VOTI-145626 format. One record per residue (C-alpha): residue number from 1; residue in three letters; x, y, z. Coordinates in nm, 2 decimals. Layout:
BEGIN
<NUM 'Ala' <X Y Z>>;
...
This chain:
BEGIN
<1 'Met' <0.00 0.00 0.00>>;
<2 'Pro' <0.14 0.35 -0.09>>;
<3 'Ser' <0.26 0.53 0.22>>;
<4 'Ser' <-0.01 0.81 0.18>>;
<5 'Arg' <-0.28 0.54 0.20>>;
<6 'Arg' <-0.13 0.38 0.50>>;
<7 'Arg' <-0.09 0.71 0.69>>;
<8 'Ala' <-0.45 0.80 0.62>>;
<9 'Leu' <-0.58 0.46 0.73>>;
<10 'Val' <-0.38 0.47 1.05>>;
<11 'Ala' <-0.50 0.82 1.13>>;
<12 'Val' <-0.87 0.72 1.09>>;
<13 'Val' <-0.82 0.40 1.30>>;
<14 'Ala' <-0.66 0.61 1.57>>;
<15 'Val' <-0.95 0.85 1.58>>;
<16 'Leu' <-1.20 0.57 1.61>>;
<17 'Ala' <-1.00 0.41 1.88>>;
<18 'Leu' <-0.98 0.73 2.08>>;
<19 'Ala' <-1.36 0.77 2.05>>;
<20 'Ala' <-1.41 0.41 2.17>>;
<21 'Cys' <-1.19 0.47 2.47>>;
<22 'Ser' <-1.38 0.78 2.56>>;
<23 'Gly' <-1.71 0.59 2.58>>;
<24 'Asp' <-1.85 0.79 2.29>>;
<25 'Glu' <-1.99 0.62 1.98>>;
<26 'Pro' <-1.74 0.70 1.70>>;
<27 'Arg' <-1.87 0.94 1.43>>;
<28 'Gln' <-1.88 0.82 1.08>>;
<29 'Ala' <-1.62 1.06 0.95>>;
<30 'Val' <-1.60 1.43 0.87>>;
<31 'Gly' <-1.84 1.52 0.59>>;
<32 'Thr' <-2.17 1.70 0.50>>;
<33 'Asp' <-2.50 1.55 0.61>>;
<34 'Ile' <-2.74 1.54 0.32>>;
<35 'Ser' <-3.09 1.39 0.25>>;
<36 'Phe' <-3.26 1.29 -0.07>>;
<37 'Leu' <-3.58 1.10 -0.18>>;
<38 'Ala' <-3.62 0.76 -0.33>>;
<39 'Pro' <-3.94 0.62 -0.48>>;
<40 'Ala' <-4.14 0.42 -0.23>>;
<41 'Ala' <-4.18 0.16 -0.51>>;
<42 'Ala' <-4.10 0.14 -0.88>>;
<43 'Gly' <-4.32 0.40 -1.06>>;
<44 'Ser' <-4.47 0.53 -0.74>>;
<45 'Val' <-4.52 0.90 -0.68>>;
<46 'Glu' <-4.47 0.84 -0.31>>;
<47 'Ser' <-4.12 0.85 -0.16>>;
<48 'Val' <-3.90 0.78 0.14>>;
<49 'Gln' <-3.64 1.01 0.27>>;
<50 'Leu' <-3.28 0.87 0.29>>;
<51 'Leu' <-3.00 1.02 0.49>>;
<52 'Gly' <-2.64 1.03 0.38>>;
<53 'Val' <-2.30 1.19 0.42>>;
<54 'Glu' <-2.10 1.36 0.14>>;
<55 'Arg' <-1.73 1.36 0.16>>;
<56 'Gly' <-1.47 1.51 -0.07>>;
<57 'Ala' <-1.55 1.69 -0.40>>;
<58 'Gly' <-1.49 1.66 -0.77>>;
<59 'Gln' <-1.62 1.50 -1.08>>;
<60 'Val' <-1.53 1.14 -1.01>>;
<61 'Gly' <-1.77 1.00 -0.75>>;
<62 'Val' <-1.82 0.67 -0.56>>;
<63 'Val' <-2.15 0.57 -0.40>>;
<64 'Leu' <-2.10 0.31 -0.12>>;
<65 'Ala' <-2.40 0.08 -0.04>>;
<66 'His' <-2.40 -0.11 0.29>>;
<67 'Ala' <-2.52 -0.46 0.38>>;
<68 'Leu' <-2.87 -0.56 0.52>>;
<69 'Gly' <-2.88 -0.48 0.89>>;
<70 'Asn' <-2.58 -0.24 0.88>>;
<71 'Ser' <-2.56 0.13 0.81>>;
<72 'Gln' <-2.34 0.37 0.62>>;
<73 'Ser' <-2.10 0.39 0.92>>;
<74 'Ser' <-1.97 0.05 0.81>>;
<75 'Trp' <-1.79 0.24 0.53>>;
<76 'Ser' <-1.62 0.50 0.75>>;
<77 'Leu' <-1.26 0.38 0.71>>;
<78 'Phe' <-1.29 0.31 0.34>>;
<79 'Ala' <-1.47 0.64 0.27>>;
<80 'Glu' <-1.19 0.84 0.42>>;
<81 'Gln' <-0.94 0.64 0.21>>;
<82 'Leu' <-1.14 0.72 -0.11>>;
<83 'Val' <-1.13 1.09 -0.02>>;
<84 'Asp' <-0.76 1.07 0.03>>;
<85 'Asp' <-0.73 0.94 -0.33>>;
<86 'Asp' <-0.94 1.23 -0.46>>;
<87 'Phe' <-1.28 1.07 -0.50>>;
<88 'His' <-1.61 1.24 -0.43>>;
<89 'Val' <-1.79 1.00 -0.20>>;
<90 'Leu' <-2.15 0.95 -0.09>>;
<91 'Thr' <-2.25 0.70 0.18>>;
<92 'Phe' <-2.62 0.66 0.28>>;
<93 'Asp' <-2.85 0.45 0.49>>;
<94 'Phe' <-3.09 0.23 0.30>>;
<95 'Arg' <-3.46 0.27 0.39>>;
<96 'Gly' <-3.53 0.13 0.74>>;
<97 'His' <-3.16 0.15 0.83>>;
<98 'Gly' <-2.97 0.41 1.03>>;
<99 'Gln' <-3.14 0.75 1.01>>;
<100 'Ser' <-3.34 0.68 0.69>>;
<101 'Ser' <-3.72 0.66 0.69>>;
<102 'Gly' <-3.94 0.37 0.57>>;
<103 'Glu' <-3.94 0.00 0.64>>;
<104 'Arg' <-3.65 -0.23 0.55>>;
<105 'Ser' <-3.70 -0.37 0.20>>;
<106 'Pro' <-3.41 -0.55 0.03>>;
<107 'Ser' <-3.64 -0.56 -0.28>>;
<108 'Ala' <-3.62 -0.18 -0.30>>;
<109 'Ala' <-3.24 -0.16 -0.25>>;
<110 'Ala' <-3.18 -0.08 -0.61>>;
<111 'Leu' <-3.43 0.21 -0.60>>;
<112 'Asp' <-3.24 0.36 -0.30>>;
<113 'Leu' <-2.90 0.31 -0.46>>;
<114 'Gly' <-3.02 0.46 -0.79>>;
<115 'Ala' <-3.15 0.76 -0.60>>;
<116 'Ala' <-2.81 0.80 -0.43>>;
<117 'Val' <-2.64 0.79 -0.77>>;
<118 'Asp' <-2.87 1.06 -0.89>>;
<119 'Lys' <-2.80 1.27 -0.58>>;
<120 'Leu' <-2.42 1.24 -0.63>>;
<121 'Arg' <-2.46 1.35 -0.99>>;
<122 'Ser' <-2.66 1.66 -0.86>>;
<123 'Leu' <-2.36 1.73 -0.63>>;
<124 'Gly' <-2.12 1.76 -0.93>>;
<125 'Ala' <-2.00 1.41 -1.00>>;
<126 'Leu' <-1.99 1.34 -1.37>>;
<127 'Lys' <-1.83 0.99 -1.35>>;
<128 'Ile' <-1.97 0.75 -1.08>>;
<129 'Phe' <-1.87 0.41 -0.95>>;
<130 'Val' <-2.09 0.20 -0.72>>;
<131 'Val' <-1.94 -0.02 -0.45>>;
<132 'Gly' <-2.17 -0.24 -0.25>>;
<133 'Ala' <-2.14 -0.50 0.03>>;
<134 'Ser' <-2.37 -0.80 0.05>>;
<135 'Met' <-2.72 -0.67 -0.02>>;
<136 'Gly' <-2.56 -0.34 -0.13>>;
<137 'Gly' <-2.35 -0.54 -0.38>>;
<138 'Thr' <-2.66 -0.71 -0.53>>;
<139 'Ala' <-2.81 -0.36 -0.56>>;
<140 'Ala' <-2.49 -0.22 -0.72>>;
<141 'Ile' <-2.50 -0.48 -1.00>>;
<142 'Ala' <-2.87 -0.41 -1.06>>;
<143 'Val' <-2.81 -0.03 -1.08>>;
<144 'Ala' <-2.50 -0.06 -1.29>>;
<145 'Ala' <-2.69 -0.28 -1.54>>;
<146 'Ala' <-2.97 -0.01 -1.56>>;
<147 'Gln' <-2.75 0.29 -1.62>>;
<148 'Lys' <-2.41 0.39 -1.75>>;
<149 'Leu' <-2.15 0.41 -1.47>>;
<150 'Glu' <-1.77 0.40 -1.46>>;
<151 'Gly' <-1.76 0.06 -1.28>>;
<152 'Val' <-1.91 -0.16 -1.02>>;
<153 'Val' <-1.76 -0.35 -0.72>>;
<154 'Ala' <-1.97 -0.62 -0.55>>;
<155 'Ile' <-1.83 -0.75 -0.22>>;
<156 'Ser' <-1.98 -1.07 -0.08>>;
<157 'Ala' <-2.30 -1.01 -0.28>>;
<158 'Pro' <-2.58 -1.28 -0.30>>;
<159 'Ala' <-2.72 -1.35 -0.64>>;
<160 'Ser' <-3.06 -1.24 -0.52>>;
<161 'Ile' <-3.23 -1.11 -0.21>>;
<162 'Asp' <-3.60 -1.10 -0.19>>;
<163 'Arg' <-3.72 -0.97 -0.53>>;
<164 'Leu' <-3.38 -0.80 -0.61>>;
<165 'Asp' <-3.21 -1.02 -0.86>>;
<166 'Ala' <-2.85 -0.96 -0.98>>;
<167 'Ala' <-2.80 -1.30 -1.15>>;
<168 'Ala' <-2.98 -1.18 -1.47>>;
<169 'Ala' <-2.87 -0.81 -1.44>>;
<170 'Val' <-2.50 -0.90 -1.44>>;
<171 'Arg' <-2.52 -1.01 -1.80>>;
<172 'Gln' <-2.63 -0.65 -1.89>>;
<173 'Leu' <-2.32 -0.47 -1.75>>;
<174 'Asp' <-2.13 -0.25 -1.99>>;
<175 'Glu' <-1.89 -0.11 -1.74>>;
<176 'Pro' <-1.58 -0.27 -1.57>>;
<177 'Ser' <-1.67 -0.50 -1.28>>;
<178 'Leu' <-1.50 -0.64 -0.98>>;
<179 'Phe' <-1.64 -0.92 -0.77>>;
<180 'Val' <-1.48 -0.99 -0.42>>;
<181 'Val' <-1.56 -1.27 -0.18>>;
<182 'Ala' <-1.38 -1.44 0.11>>;
<183 'Ala' <-1.28 -1.80 0.03>>;
<184 'Asp' <-1.43 -1.93 0.36>>;
<185 'Asp' <-1.76 -1.73 0.34>>;
<186 'Asp' <-2.08 -1.92 0.30>>;
<187 'Glu' <-2.12 -2.11 -0.02>>;
<188 'Glu' <-2.41 -1.88 -0.12>>;
<189 'Tyr' <-2.17 -1.59 -0.16>>;
<190 'Thr' <-1.87 -1.77 -0.30>>;
<191 'Glu' <-2.08 -1.94 -0.57>>;
<192 'Ala' <-2.26 -1.61 -0.65>>;
<193 'Ala' <-1.93 -1.43 -0.70>>;
<194 'Arg' <-1.81 -1.71 -0.93>>;
<195 'Ser' <-2.13 -1.69 -1.13>>;
<196 'Phe' <-2.12 -1.32 -1.16>>;
<197 'Ala' <-1.77 -1.33 -1.29>>;
<198 'Ala' <-1.86 -1.61 -1.54>>;
<199 'Asn' <-2.16 -1.43 -1.68>>;
<200 'Ala' <-2.05 -1.06 -1.67>>;
<201 'Pro' <-1.92 -0.92 -2.00>>;
<202 'Gln' <-1.55 -0.85 -2.04>>;
<203 'Gln' <-1.35 -0.60 -1.83>>;
<204 'Lys' <-1.43 -0.81 -1.52>>;
<205 'Arg' <-1.23 -0.96 -1.24>>;
<206 'Leu' <-1.30 -1.21 -0.97>>;
<207 'Gln' <-1.10 -1.20 -0.64>>;
<208 'Ile' <-1.14 -1.47 -0.39>>;
<209 'Val' <-0.97 -1.36 -0.07>>;
<210 'Asp' <-0.79 -1.66 0.09>>;
<211 'Gly' <-0.76 -1.74 0.46>>;
<212 'Thr' <-1.07 -1.57 0.58>>;
<213 'Gly' <-1.45 -1.60 0.61>>;
<214 'Ala' <-1.50 -1.23 0.66>>;
<215 'His' <-1.81 -1.09 0.49>>;
<216 'Gly' <-1.89 -0.76 0.33>>;
<217 'Thr' <-1.72 -0.46 0.48>>;
<218 'Asp' <-1.55 -0.68 0.74>>;
<219 'Leu' <-1.30 -0.75 0.46>>;
<220 'Leu' <-1.21 -0.38 0.47>>;
<221 'Thr' <-1.17 -0.35 0.84>>;
<222 'Gln' <-1.03 -0.68 0.97>>;
<223 'Glu' <-0.65 -0.66 1.02>>;
<224 'Ala' <-0.58 -0.98 0.82>>;
<225 'Thr' <-0.75 -0.86 0.50>>;
<226 'Arg' <-0.78 -0.48 0.53>>;
<227 'Asp' <-0.47 -0.37 0.34>>;
<228 'Arg' <-0.50 -0.61 0.05>>;
<229 'Val' <-0.87 -0.57 -0.01>>;
<230 'Thr' <-0.85 -0.19 0.03>>;
<231 'Asp' <-0.57 -0.18 -0.23>>;
<232 'Leu' <-0.75 -0.42 -0.46>>;
<233 'Ile' <-1.06 -0.19 -0.48>>;
<234 'Leu' <-0.87 0.13 -0.49>>;
<235 'Asp' <-0.65 0.01 -0.77>>;
<236 'Phe' <-0.97 -0.09 -0.97>>;
<237 'Leu' <-1.13 0.25 -0.92>>;
<238 'Ile' <-0.82 0.45 -1.00>>;
<239 'Ala' <-0.75 0.24 -1.31>>;
<240 'Asn' <-1.10 0.30 -1.45>>;
<241 'Arg' <-1.16 0.66 -1.35>>;
<242 'Gly' <-0.98 0.80 -1.66>>;
């Protein structure tokens, strides 16, 4: 990992550790709180309000989509690293998670992520990547198949969750793709990653991370895998941002 990346990561870890020692819940990271609306259902005129955090600035953006049952805070370390590498970053809470309104609905995850991509465009990003963990990865594939993006990264993504199906959507990708999964994760996720890589068009990569069963953003925070998975994804984003 380049020294600037390591320094930034160590600094953020130190801040979170100090917060934990003080008894305060650590903040997500420095950024601007924002809100935006997502359709309540496909084609609906009703909406739900989603809460997010914008970090950095510029025309090359990354939207980070968390796992079912998590929140945008699961991306804190990685979001700061992206900003250090000059990306314009948006994290957000899916409906029914964190501070967002509505009821939890994995079937609607692509609606929420699509609205987040639109929001980051309105904030000045002309090129956008989506990076998703678990449910967020399934949504990332679906959104990337539906609109032109710079690239998509799916970490530990299931092929489908409720009515959200990425198994068919992956065949429609026309942007570079990266599929990441731990070698010792549940078979549902390892087999999905292999299937995505087999069926996605070219400019694709499959990375099976040996020696761990870590799932989703745990691959970006656990000491044994943090540096190599962080570098893997950053290198993909940097190589494709133009």
